[in-house]
C-alpha positions as CSV (number, residue, x, y, z in Angstrom):
1,M,108.2,-42.2,157.6
2,K,105.8,-42.1,160.5
3,I,102.2,-41.1,159.8
4,W,99.2,-40.7,162.1
5,V,96.2,-43.0,161.5
6,D,93.1,-42.7,163.7
7,D,94.7,-43.2,167.2
8,A,98.4,-44.0,166.7
9,L,101.6,-43.4,164.9
10,L,102.3,-46.0,162.2
11,E,104.9,-46.5,159.5
12,S,103.6,-45.1,156.2
13,S,101.8,-47.7,154.1
14,L,100.0,-47.8,150.7
15,E,97.0,-49.0,152.7
16,F,96.6,-45.4,154.0
17,V,98.5,-43.0,151.7
18,T,99.4,-43.2,148.0
19,S,103.0,-43.2,146.7
20,D,102.8,-39.4,146.3
21,G,101.6,-38.8,149.8
22,W,97.8,-38.4,149.3
23,P,95.3,-40.2,151.6
24,V,93.5,-43.2,150.1
25,G,89.8,-42.8,149.6
26,A,87.8,-39.6,149.7
27,G,87.0,-36.8,152.2
28,L,88.1,-33.4,153.5
29,F,91.7,-32.3,154.0
30,E,93.7,-29.3,155.2
31,T,97.3,-28.6,154.1
32,I,99.2,-26.5,156.7
33,R,102.7,-25.0,156.6
34,T,104.9,-25.6,159.6
35,E,108.0,-23.7,160.7
36,N,110.1,-24.9,163.6
37,L,107.5,-27.5,164.4
38,R,104.7,-24.9,164.7
39,P,101.7,-25.3,162.4
40,Q,100.7,-21.9,160.9
41,L,97.2,-20.7,161.4
42,L,96.0,-24.1,162.7
43,S,92.9,-22.8,164.3
44,R,91.8,-21.1,161.1
45,H,92.3,-24.3,159.2
46,M,90.3,-26.3,161.8
47,R,87.4,-23.8,161.6
48,R,87.3,-24.2,157.8
49,V,87.3,-28.0,157.9
50,L,84.7,-28.0,160.7
51,L,82.3,-25.9,158.6
52,S,82.8,-28.1,155.6
53,A,82.3,-31.2,157.7
54,R,79.0,-29.9,159.0
55,E,77.8,-29.0,155.5
56,L,78.9,-32.4,154.0
57,S,78.0,-34.5,157.0
58,V,81.6,-35.8,157.6
59,S,82.4,-36.9,161.1
60,L,85.6,-35.4,162.6
61,P,87.5,-36.5,165.7
62,G,87.5,-34.1,168.7
63,Q,89.7,-31.1,168.7
64,D,91.9,-32.4,171.5
65,H,92.4,-35.6,169.7
66,I,93.5,-33.8,166.5
67,L,95.9,-31.5,168.4
68,N,97.4,-34.4,170.3
69,A,97.9,-36.2,167.0
70,V,99.6,-33.2,165.5
71,D,102.0,-32.8,168.4
72,R,103.0,-36.4,168.4
73,L,103.4,-36.5,164.6
74,L,105.6,-33.4,164.5
75,A,107.8,-34.8,167.3
76,A,108.2,-38.0,165.3
77,E,108.8,-36.3,162.0
78,P,110.5,-33.0,162.7
79,H,111.3,-30.7,159.8
80,P,112.5,-27.0,159.9
81,V,109.8,-26.2,157.3
82,G,107.1,-28.8,156.6
83,R,103.8,-29.7,155.0
84,L,101.3,-31.0,157.5
85,R,98.3,-32.6,155.9
86,L,95.2,-33.6,157.9
87,S,92.7,-35.7,156.1
88,F,89.2,-36.8,157.3
89,S,87.4,-39.6,155.4
90,T,84.5,-41.9,156.4
91,N,87.2,-44.5,157.2
92,H,90.2,-42.8,158.8
93,F,91.7,-39.7,160.2
94,I,95.2,-39.5,158.7
95,A,98.0,-36.9,159.3
96,T,101.3,-36.7,157.5
97,H,104.2,-34.3,157.9
98,E,106.8,-34.0,155.1
99,P,109.6,-31.5,154.4
100,Y,108.8,-28.5,152.3
101,K,111.1,-26.2,150.4
102,D,110.5,-22.6,149.3
103,E,111.9,-22.9,145.8
104,Q,110.2,-19.9,144.1
105,V,110.5,-16.2,144.5
106,S,107.9,-15.2,141.9
107,M,105.5,-16.9,139.6
108,K,104.5,-16.8,135.9
109,V,100.9,-17.5,135.1
110,R,98.4,-17.3,132.3
111,T,94.6,-17.2,132.1
112,Y,92.9,-20.5,131.5
113,H,89.3,-20.9,130.5
114,I,87.2,-23.6,132.2
115,E,84.0,-25.0,130.8
116,S,81.7,-24.5,133.7
117,Q,81.2,-22.5,136.9
118,R,83.2,-23.9,139.8
119,S,80.3,-23.8,142.3
120,S,81.6,-26.9,144.2
121,R,85.0,-25.4,145.1
122,Q,84.0,-24.1,148.5
123,H,85.1,-27.3,150.3
124,K,88.7,-28.7,150.3
125,T,88.2,-32.3,149.3
126,F,90.2,-35.2,148.1
127,P,90.9,-36.9,145.7
128,Y,92.5,-33.6,144.5
129,S,93.3,-35.0,141.1
130,D,91.5,-32.3,139.0
131,N,93.5,-29.6,140.6
132,L,96.8,-31.5,140.4
133,E,96.2,-32.2,136.7
134,L,95.5,-28.5,136.1
135,L,98.7,-27.6,137.9
136,S,100.6,-30.2,135.9
137,L,99.3,-28.7,132.7
138,A,100.5,-25.3,133.7
139,K,103.9,-26.7,134.6
140,G,104.1,-28.5,131.2
141,E,103.8,-25.0,129.6
142,G,106.7,-23.7,131.7
143,L,104.3,-21.8,134.0
144,D,103.8,-21.9,137.7
145,E,100.0,-21.6,137.8
146,F,96.9,-20.7,135.8
147,V,94.3,-18.0,136.6
148,C,91.0,-19.7,135.8
149,I,88.1,-17.9,134.1
150,D,84.7,-19.5,134.1
151,N,82.0,-19.6,131.4
152,V,80.4,-16.4,132.6
153,D,83.7,-14.5,132.3
154,R,84.5,-14.5,136.1
155,V,88.1,-14.7,137.2
156,T,88.1,-17.4,139.9
157,E,91.4,-18.8,141.2
158,G,94.4,-21.0,140.3
159,A,94.8,-24.8,140.4
160,V,96.1,-24.6,144.0
161,S,96.1,-20.8,144.7
162,N,93.9,-17.9,145.4
163,V,94.9,-14.8,143.6
164,A,94.8,-11.0,144.3
165,F,95.3,-8.4,141.6
166,R,96.2,-4.7,141.8
167,I,93.8,-2.8,139.6
168,A,93.6,1.0,139.5
169,G,95.7,1.2,142.6
170,S,93.6,-1.2,144.7
171,W,94.2,-4.9,145.6
172,V,91.2,-7.0,144.8
173,T,90.3,-10.7,144.9
174,S,87.3,-12.7,143.7
175,P,84.3,-13.4,146.0
176,I,83.4,-16.8,147.3
177,T,80.3,-16.6,145.1
178,S,82.6,-17.0,142.1
179,G,83.0,-20.6,143.1
180,I,86.4,-20.3,144.7
181,L,87.9,-22.0,147.7
182,P,87.8,-19.8,150.9
183,G,91.6,-19.8,151.3
184,V,93.1,-19.2,154.8
185,I,95.7,-16.8,153.5
186,R,93.1,-15.1,151.3
187,A,91.0,-14.4,154.4
188,L,94.0,-12.8,156.1
189,A,94.6,-10.6,153.0
190,I,91.0,-9.4,153.3
191,E,90.9,-9.0,157.0
192,K,94.3,-7.5,157.7
193,C,95.7,-6.2,154.4
194,D,92.8,-4.1,152.9
195,V,92.4,-6.4,150.0
196,L,88.9,-5.8,148.5
197,V,86.4,-8.4,147.4
198,R,84.6,-8.0,144.1
199,E,83.9,-9.9,140.9
200,I,86.8,-9.6,138.4
201,T,86.4,-10.1,134.7
202,E,89.0,-11.0,132.0
203,T,88.8,-7.4,130.8
204,D,89.7,-6.2,134.3
205,L,92.9,-8.2,134.1
206,M,94.1,-5.9,131.2
207,A,94.3,-3.1,133.7
208,C,96.1,-5.2,136.3
209,D,99.7,-4.0,137.0
210,G,100.5,-6.3,139.9
211,A,99.3,-9.6,141.3
212,I,100.1,-12.2,144.0
213,A,99.3,-15.9,144.4
214,M,98.3,-17.1,147.9
215,S,98.2,-20.6,149.5
216,S,98.9,-22.0,152.9
217,L,102.2,-23.5,151.8
218,K,103.7,-20.7,149.7
219,V,101.8,-18.1,151.7
220,A,102.2,-15.2,149.3
221,L,104.3,-14.9,146.1
222,P,104.4,-12.0,143.6
223,I,103.3,-12.8,140.0
224,S,106.0,-11.6,137.6
225,A,104.0,-12.2,134.4
226,L,100.4,-12.7,133.4
227,D,99.8,-14.1,129.8
228,H,103.4,-13.3,129.1
229,R,102.8,-9.6,130.1
230,P,105.3,-8.5,132.7
231,L,103.8,-7.3,136.0
232,L,105.4,-5.0,138.5
233,I,107.0,-6.5,141.6
234,D,107.5,-3.2,143.4
235,S,107.6,-2.2,147.1
236,D,103.8,-2.3,147.4
237,T,103.7,-5.9,146.1
238,E,106.6,-7.0,148.2
239,R,105.1,-5.3,151.3
240,L,101.8,-7.2,150.9
241,C,103.6,-10.5,150.5
242,L,105.8,-9.8,153.5
243,K,102.9,-8.8,155.7
244,L,101.0,-12.0,154.9
245,R,104.1,-14.1,155.8
246,E,104.5,-12.3,159.1
247,L,100.8,-12.7,159.9
248,A,101.0,-16.5,159.1
249,R,103.9,-16.8,161.5
250,T,102.4,-14.8,164.4
251,L,98.6,-15.3,164.4
């Protein structure tokens, strides 16, 4: 497999990426869905990583350099649907493109209490081991995700997903001040789909009758069960997921 390292395409090597495809070292990263060799919402991903780089004093290559790297990598590693990962550490700029399959049509989740407030989640950083371990724990229980609740009873996000809930007829998602990652798809839901932003408590979830999980790879999937309680996957839920998918393809 070809990967991009700094200024050139190279054969993948454990010097630069781990056996499961993650970059070696530490830094910022963006994971981007591609369809027909087109990265979805690339400019939004670049704006997010640029803001994080400024706050964390991480040096990024120029935009033209990054775009050229993406074009050359996608040409060398073409996939109908892919996972493009851009990583920026103090040592290297690395890009990988691997095939991705949409294997789920809905998700089962449960609430998961975390010990502290997740105030550091506003930047997408690697190593990503804490999130992957949390996701693995959910999978081990036969679930697809968790919905995390912090020590002050705020609903935050999943291991690798933002979440929106339908409560009393309105779609709502937690604010950034709850310590969540400012997801790219979440931003679309707020800007284009009338999803409201407010703090959500565990008690609020008892009144939830619909929910969706959002991430750049899966885009938007309905949640069929929360804490083993069935949730509606009706035309309203399906319409929201479809609109987010269409926006991801066209913006």
